[in-house]
C-alpha positions as CSV (number, residue, x, y, z in Angstrom):
1,X,0.0,0.0,0.0
2,X,1.3,3.5,-0.9
3,X,2.0,5.8,2.0
4,X,-0.7,8.4,1.0
5,X,-3.3,5.6,0.6
6,X,-2.4,4.5,4.1
7,X,-2.8,8.1,5.4
8,X,-6.3,8.2,3.8
9,X,-7.2,4.9,5.6
10,X,-6.0,6.3,8.9
11,X,-8.0,9.5,8.4
12,X,-11.1,7.4,7.6
13,X,-10.6,5.3,10.7
14,X,-9.9,2.1,8.8
15,X,-6.4,1.8,10.2
16,X,-5.2,3.2,13.5
17,X,-2.1,5.3,14.0
18,X,-1.2,3.1,16.9
19,X,-1.2,-0.1,14.8
20,X,0.9,1.6,12.1
21,X,3.6,2.7,14.5
22,X,3.5,-0.6,16.4
23,X,4.1,-2.5,13.2
24,X,7.2,-0.4,12.5
25,X,8.5,-0.7,16.1
26,X,8.1,-4.5,15.9
27,X,9.9,-4.7,12.6
28,X,12.7,-2.6,13.9
29,X,13.1,-4.7,17.0
30,X,13.3,-7.9,14.9
31,X,15.4,-6.7,12.0
32,X,17.5,-3.7,13.0
33,X,20.3,-5.7,14.5
34,X,21.4,-7.0,11.1
35,X,20.7,-3.7,9.2
36,X,21.8,-1.1,11.9
37,X,19.7,1.6,10.3
38,X,18.2,3.0,13.6
39,X,20.3,4.1,16.5
40,X,17.6,4.9,19.0
41,X,13.8,4.8,19.4
42,X,11.3,7.2,20.7
43,X,9.9,5.6,23.8
44,X,6.8,7.8,23.5
45,X,6.0,6.8,20.0
46,X,3.0,4.5,20.9
47,X,1.6,7.1,23.3
48,X,2.0,9.8,20.5
49,X,0.1,7.5,18.1
50,X,-2.7,7.0,20.6
51,X,-3.0,10.7,21.0
52,X,-3.2,11.1,17.2
53,X,-6.0,8.4,17.0
54,X,-8.0,10.5,19.5
55,X,-7.5,13.6,17.3
56,X,-8.6,11.6,14.2
57,X,-11.8,10.5,16.0
58,X,-12.6,14.2,16.7
59,X,-11.8,15.3,13.2
60,X,-8.9,17.5,14.3
61,X,-6.0,15.6,13.0
62,X,-3.2,17.1,10.9
63,X,-2.0,16.4,7.4
64,X,0.5,13.7,8.5
65,X,-1.8,12.0,11.0
66,X,-0.3,8.7,12.0
67,X,2.6,8.5,9.6
68,X,5.9,7.3,11.1
69,X,9.2,9.2,10.6
70,X,12.8,8.2,11.1
71,X,15.1,11.2,11.5
72,X,18.8,11.5,10.6
73,X,20.8,11.8,13.8
74,X,22.0,15.3,13.0
75,X,18.5,16.8,13.1
76,X,17.4,17.8,16.6
77,X,14.4,16.1,18.0
78,X,13.6,17.2,21.6
79,X,14.4,14.6,24.2
80,X,16.0,12.1,21.7
81,X,19.7,11.4,21.4
82,X,21.0,13.5,18.5
83,X,24.5,12.3,18.3
84,X,25.5,12.6,14.6
85,X,26.6,8.9,14.9
86,X,29.6,10.1,16.9
87,X,31.0,9.3,20.3
88,X,31.6,13.1,20.5
89,X,27.9,13.6,21.2
90,X,27.1,10.2,22.7
91,X,24.1,10.5,25.1
92,X,23.4,14.1,24.2
93,X,19.7,14.7,23.9
94,X,18.5,17.7,21.9
95,X,16.8,20.3,24.1
96,X,14.6,21.6,21.3
97,X,13.0,20.5,18.0
98,X,14.4,21.5,14.6
99,X,11.9,23.6,12.6
100,X,11.2,20.7,10.3
101,X,10.4,18.5,13.3
102,X,8.0,21.1,14.7
103,X,6.2,21.2,11.4
104,X,5.9,17.4,11.3
105,X,4.7,17.2,14.9
106,X,2.2,20.1,14.2
107,X,0.7,18.0,11.5
108,X,0.6,14.9,13.7
109,X,3.4,13.0,12.1
110,X,5.0,10.6,14.7
111,X,8.8,10.4,15.3
112,X,9.8,6.7,15.6
113,X,13.5,7.1,16.1
114,X,16.9,8.4,15.0
115,X,18.8,7.0,12.1
116,X,22.4,5.9,11.7
117,X,24.6,8.0,9.4
118,X,28.2,8.7,8.5
119,X,29.8,10.4,11.5
120,X,29.0,14.1,11.4
121,X,27.8,13.5,7.8
122,X,31.4,13.0,6.8
123,X,31.2,10.1,4.3
124,X,29.4,8.7,1.3
125,X,29.1,5.0,2.2
126,X,27.4,4.7,5.6
127,X,30.6,3.1,7.0
128,X,32.0,5.9,9.1
129,X,29.5,5.8,11.9
130,X,30.9,5.3,15.4
131,X,28.1,2.8,16.0
132,X,29.0,0.5,13.1
133,X,28.2,0.5,9.4
134,X,24.7,0.4,8.1
135,X,23.6,-2.4,5.8
136,X,21.8,-1.9,2.4
137,X,18.4,-3.7,2.8
138,X,18.0,-3.7,-1.0
139,X,21.5,-5.2,-1.7
140,X,22.7,-6.9,1.4
141,X,26.4,-6.9,1.9
142,X,26.9,-3.7,-0.1
143,X,27.1,-0.1,1.2
144,X,23.8,1.7,1.5
145,X,25.5,5.0,0.5
146,X,25.7,8.1,2.7
147,X,25.8,10.1,4.6
148,X,22.0,9.7,5.2
149,X,22.5,5.9,5.2
150,X,20.2,5.0,8.0
151,X,17.4,7.2,6.6
152,X,17.5,5.6,3.2
153,X,17.9,2.1,4.7
154,X,15.0,2.7,7.1
155,X,12.6,3.5,4.1
156,X,14.0,0.6,2.1
157,X,13.6,-1.9,5.0
158,X,10.0,-0.6,5.8
159,X,11.0,0.7,9.2
160,X,9.0,3.9,8.6
161,X,6.8,5.7,6.2
162,X,9.1,8.6,5.6
163,X,12.6,9.6,6.6
164,X,14.4,12.9,6.8
165,X,18.1,13.3,5.8
166,X,20.5,16.1,5.0
167,X,22.2,16.7,1.7
168,X,25.5,18.5,1.5
169,X,26.9,17.1,-1.7
170,X,24.6,14.2,-2.4
171,X,24.0,12.7,1.0
172,X,20.3,12.1,0.4
173,X,20.4,11.2,-3.3
174,X,23.4,8.9,-3.0
175,X,21.8,6.5,-0.5
176,X,18.4,6.8,-2.2
177,X,20.0,5.5,-5.4
178,X,21.8,2.6,-3.7
179,X,18.8,1.6,-1.6
180,X,16.2,1.9,-4.3
181,X,14.1,4.7,-2.8
182,X,13.2,8.3,-3.7
183,X,15.4,11.1,-2.3
184,X,14.8,14.9,-2.7
185,X,17.4,17.6,-2.2
186,X,15.3,20.9,-2.3
187,X,16.6,24.2,-3.7
188,X,19.0,25.9,-1.3
189,X,16.9,27.8,1.3
190,X,13.6,26.1,0.5
191,X,13.6,24.2,3.8
192,X,14.8,25.7,7.1
193,X,18.0,24.2,8.6
194,X,17.3,25.5,12.1
195,X,18.1,22.5,14.3
196,X,20.4,20.8,11.8
197,X,23.9,20.2,13.1
198,X,25.7,21.5,10.1
199,X,28.5,20.0,8.0
200,X,28.9,22.8,5.6
201,X,26.4,25.6,5.7
202,X,27.1,26.8,2.1
203,X,25.5,23.5,0.9
204,X,23.5,21.8,3.6
205,X,19.8,21.2,2.9
206,X,17.3,19.0,4.8
207,X,15.3,16.8,2.5
208,X,13.1,13.7,2.3
209,X,13.4,10.0,1.6
210,X,10.3,8.0,0.7
211,X,9.0,5.1,-1.3
212,X,7.4,7.2,-4.0
213,X,7.5,10.7,-5.5
214,X,4.0,11.7,-4.5
215,X,4.7,11.0,-0.8
216,X,8.0,12.9,-0.9
217,X,6.3,15.8,-2.6
218,X,3.5,15.8,0.0
219,X,5.9,16.0,2.9
220,X,8.1,18.6,1.2
221,X,5.1,20.9,0.9
222,X,4.7,20.7,4.6
223,X,8.3,21.2,5.8
224,X,9.3,23.9,3.3
225,X,9.0,27.7,3.9
226,X,10.3,30.8,5.5
227,X,11.7,30.5,9.0
228,X,13.0,33.6,10.9
229,X,15.6,31.3,12.6
230,X,17.2,30.5,9.3
231,X,18.2,33.7,7.4
232,X,18.6,32.0,4.0
233,X,15.1,30.4,4.1
234,X,12.3,31.9,2.1
235,X,8.6,31.7,1.6
236,X,7.2,30.1,-1.5
237,X,3.8,29.2,-3.0
238,X,2.4,25.7,-2.3
239,X,3.8,23.0,-4.6
240,X,1.4,22.2,-7.5
241,X,-0.2,18.8,-6.8
242,X,1.4,16.0,-8.8
243,X,-2.1,14.6,-9.5
244,X,-2.4,17.4,-12.1
245,X,0.4,15.8,-14.0
246,X,-1.0,12.4,-14.6
247,X,-1.3,13.3,-18.2
248,X,1.5,14.9,-20.2
249,X,2.6,18.2,-18.5
250,X,3.6,19.6,-21.8
251,X,6.6,19.4,-24.1
252,X,9.7,18.9,-21.9
253,X,13.3,19.3,-23.2
254,X,15.7,17.0,-21.3
255,X,19.3,18.2,-21.0
256,X,21.7,15.3,-21.5
257,X,25.5,15.4,-21.1
258,X,28.4,13.1,-21.0
259,X,29.1,11.7,-17.5
260,X,31.9,9.7,-16.0
261,X,29.5,6.8,-15.2
262,X,30.1,3.1,-15.4
263,X,28.9,2.0,-18.8
264,X,26.1,-0.3,-17.5
265,X,24.8,2.6,-15.2
266,X,24.9,5.1,-18.1
267,X,23.1,2.6,-20.5
268,X,20.3,2.1,-18.0
269,X,19.8,5.9,-17.6
270,X,20.0,6.4,-21.4
271,X,17.3,3.8,-21.9
272,X,15.0,5.5,-19.4
273,X,15.5,8.9,-21.2
274,X,14.7,7.2,-24.5
275,X,11.5,5.7,-23.0
276,X,10.5,9.2,-21.7
277,X,11.1,10.8,-25.1
278,X,9.1,8.0,-26.9
279,X,6.2,7.8,-24.5
280,X,5.6,11.5,-23.9
281,X,7.0,13.0,-27.2
282,X,9.6,14.9,-25.3
283,X,12.9,16.2,-26.7
284,X,16.5,15.9,-25.7
285,X,19.3,18.4,-26.1
286,X,23.0,17.8,-25.6
287,X,24.4,20.3,-23.1
288,X,27.8,21.2,-22.0
289,X,28.3,22.7,-18.5
290,X,31.7,24.4,-18.4
291,X,34.0,23.7,-15.4
292,X,31.7,20.9,-14.1
293,X,34.8,18.7,-14.2
294,X,36.0,20.9,-11.3
295,X,33.0,20.3,-9.1
296,X,34.6,17.8,-6.7
297,X,37.8,19.9,-6.4
298,X,35.6,23.0,-5.8
299,X,33.4,21.4,-3.3
300,X,35.8,19.8,-0.9
301,X,37.9,22.9,0.0
302,X,34.7,24.7,1.0
303,X,33.5,21.7,2.9
304,X,36.7,21.2,4.8
305,X,36.9,24.9,5.9
306,X,33.3,25.2,6.9
307,X,33.3,21.8,8.7
308,X,36.5,22.9,10.6
309,X,34.8,26.1,11.5
310,X,31.5,24.5,12.5
311,X,33.2,21.9,14.7
312,X,35.0,24.4,17.0
313,X,31.9,24.3,19.2
314,X,32.6,20.7,20.0
315,X,35.3,21.6,22.5
316,X,34.2,19.3,25.3
317,X,33.2,22.2,27.5
318,X,29.6,22.9,26.7
319,X,28.4,19.5,25.6
320,X,29.9,16.1,24.7
321,X,33.5,15.4,24.3
322,X,36.2,17.3,22.3
323,X,35.7,16.2,18.7
324,X,39.4,15.7,18.1
325,X,39.6,13.2,21.0
326,X,36.4,11.2,20.1
327,X,35.9,11.2,16.3
328,X,37.0,8.8,13.6
329,X,39.5,9.2,10.7
330,X,37.2,10.8,8.1
331,X,36.1,13.5,10.5
332,X,39.7,14.2,11.6
333,X,40.8,14.3,7.9
334,X,38.3,17.1,7.2
335,X,39.2,19.0,10.4
336,X,42.9,18.9,9.7
337,X,42.3,19.8,6.0
338,X,40.1,22.7,7.0
339,X,42.6,23.9,9.5
340,X,45.4,23.9,7.0
341,X,43.4,25.5,4.2
342,X,42.3,28.2,6.7
343,X,45.9,29.0,7.5
344,X,46.6,29.6,3.9
345,X,43.7,32.0,3.5
346,X,45.7,35.2,4.0
347,X,46.7,34.6,0.4
348,X,43.2,33.4,-0.6
349,X,44.6,30.3,-2.2
350,X,41.9,27.7,-1.7
351,X,38.6,28.6,0.0
352,X,38.1,32.0,-1.8
353,X,39.1,30.5,-5.1
354,X,36.7,27.6,-4.6
355,X,33.9,30.1,-3.8
356,X,34.6,31.9,-7.0
357,X,34.5,28.7,-9.1
358,X,31.2,27.8,-7.3
359,X,29.7,31.0,-8.6
360,X,30.9,30.3,-12.1
361,X,29.4,26.8,-12.1
362,X,26.1,28.2,-10.7
363,X,26.0,30.7,-13.6
364,X,26.7,27.9,-16.0
365,X,23.6,26.0,-14.7
366,X,21.5,29.2,-15.0
367,X,22.6,29.5,-18.7
368,X,21.7,25.8,-19.4
369,X,18.3,26.0,-17.7
370,X,17.3,28.7,-20.2
371,X,17.6,26.0,-22.9
372,X,16.2,22.9,-21.2
373,X,13.5,22.1,-18.6
374,X,15.6,19.6,-16.7
375,X,18.9,17.7,-16.7
376,X,18.8,13.9,-16.3
377,X,21.9,11.9,-15.4
378,X,22.7,9.0,-13.2
379,X,22.6,9.7,-9.5
380,X,25.8,7.8,-8.7
381,X,28.4,6.9,-11.4
382,X,29.0,3.4,-10.2
383,X,27.5,0.5,-8.3
384,X,28.0,0.4,-4.5
385,X,31.0,-1.5,-3.2
386,X,31.1,-4.3,-0.6
387,X,30.9,-3.2,3.0
388,X,34.4,-3.1,4.5
389,X,36.2,-2.9,1.1
390,X,39.5,-1.1,1.2
391,X,39.0,1.7,-1.3
392,X,40.9,5.0,-1.6
393,X,39.7,8.4,-0.4
394,X,39.6,9.6,-4.0
395,X,37.4,6.6,-5.0
396,X,35.1,7.3,-2.1
397,X,34.8,11.0,-2.9
398,X,34.0,10.1,-6.6
399,X,30.6,8.6,-5.6
400,X,29.4,12.2,-5.3
401,X,30.8,13.4,-8.7
402,X,27.3,13.6,-10.2
403,X,25.4,14.9,-7.1
404,X,27.8,17.7,-6.0
405,X,27.0,20.0,-8.9
406,X,23.4,20.5,-7.7
407,X,24.7,21.7,-4.3
408,X,27.2,24.1,-5.9
409,X,24.5,25.5,-8.2
410,X,21.9,25.7,-5.3
411,X,19.3,24.0,-7.5
412,X,16.7,21.3,-6.7
413,X,17.4,17.6,-7.5
414,X,15.8,14.2,-7.0
415,X,16.9,10.6,-7.3
416,X,14.3,8.0,-8.2
417,X,14.7,4.3,-8.8
418,X,15.6,3.6,-12.4
419,X,15.9,-0.2,-12.3
420,X,18.5,-2.7,-11.2
421,X,21.9,-4.0,-12.5
422,X,22.7,-7.5,-11.3
423,X,20.0,-7.1,-8.6
424,X,21.5,-3.8,-7.4
425,X,19.3,-0.6,-7.4
426,X,20.4,2.3,-9.6
427,X,19.0,5.8,-9.3
428,X,18.0,8.3,-12.0
429,X,18.7,11.9,-11.1
430,X,16.6,14.8,-12.3
431,X,17.8,18.4,-11.8
432,X,15.8,21.6,-12.3
433,X,16.4,25.3,-11.8
434,X,16.0,26.8,-8.3
435,X,12.5,26.8,-7.0
436,X,11.3,24.6,-9.9
437,X,10.3,21.8,-7.5
438,X,6.8,21.4,-9.0
439,X,8.3,20.9,-12.5
440,X,11.0,18.5,-11.2
441,X,8.5,16.4,-9.2
442,X,6.0,16.2,-12.1
443,X,8.8,15.0,-14.4
444,X,9.9,12.5,-11.7
445,X,6.4,11.2,-11.4
446,X,6.2,10.6,-15.2
447,X,9.5,8.8,-15.1
448,X,8.4,6.8,-12.1
449,X,5.4,5.6,-14.1
450,X,7.4,4.1,-17.0
């Protein structure tokens, strides 16, 4: 049953919120030991569900009444351990709700628990968590992707209806691709980041993982919007309902470009594009985004510096332990790198140069989106590796080669399941111009229906 169909049943009293949440909790209890997607549970989840059932009976329930959410452990949920999957913040319970959590609770969504993740969102495989790696429920033995590994795995394993993650350079779309689910990175500023423990504020965006595009769109419409606590957030009109786009939304021009993807992955995506063109009479246009080959080299100096700056609050005095004493190798690599780059900044060698290139790439995307409605490429250029494989840092960072550009350009992007190669899920990534979420989601829905 699709999530929104389940929501309708709960609102009509055919299914109780209590039963919905209890089913998830039972499944997590039985299966999470082998998947390691969930780090902690909300002990009040059943009580919260009972309260929602009472509101449903009185006709006063919200838009998410009875749906269960798993939250990435870098998004604050009041009273729950928000540890960023690090020993640094072990046992630290958030004293307040992030704005997105407030919005979910106000609409009677129920928080089930907190998801595993790459430590402090540093990683793209789900292996750097201080609490052990997360398994891929859709391809057991392979990485689930990261850093929102537990969020994607929770949706894939049916531990929840919906999960929240954060996306700095692909951290929602990457695991969505590997785990065979839908993952949305909204336009920069569309969703408030108040209550998100940041990794790099120039890029960070909270987004959604779900089983289908319509559910993800529905939740995005609820959590987006202006928040006075986040200065880069802004108000927008409600998203157009995807139901309007069941028929052809009009002639769409798809931008296609060469990518560095594995041949099998690229062939699968090319086949999907061909199906879209044939079925809906759309067009394709070959595009060339200048300097996109510098995306990874542009992204990481900014990330290193901003992560180093952001982690200075983890000094062991106010809360938790000193991050340098408690964190793992990838976190330390980024702290040390950020420290060294910062020292060189009196000459503006790295960080300022990277910000300049970021703006050039952003303008390149603006130019291209005057010619095409969307860009479709693979989400991840290769299939996931086996958990525990000894791969280089460069290979690990290359997983985000095709997702990082959307963060640099501050545009919206989504990954949807495109099919499987040797039984392993592969994601199709759709990018649209900033604030073009309605268009992006309608195209994604059409592609989902192929």
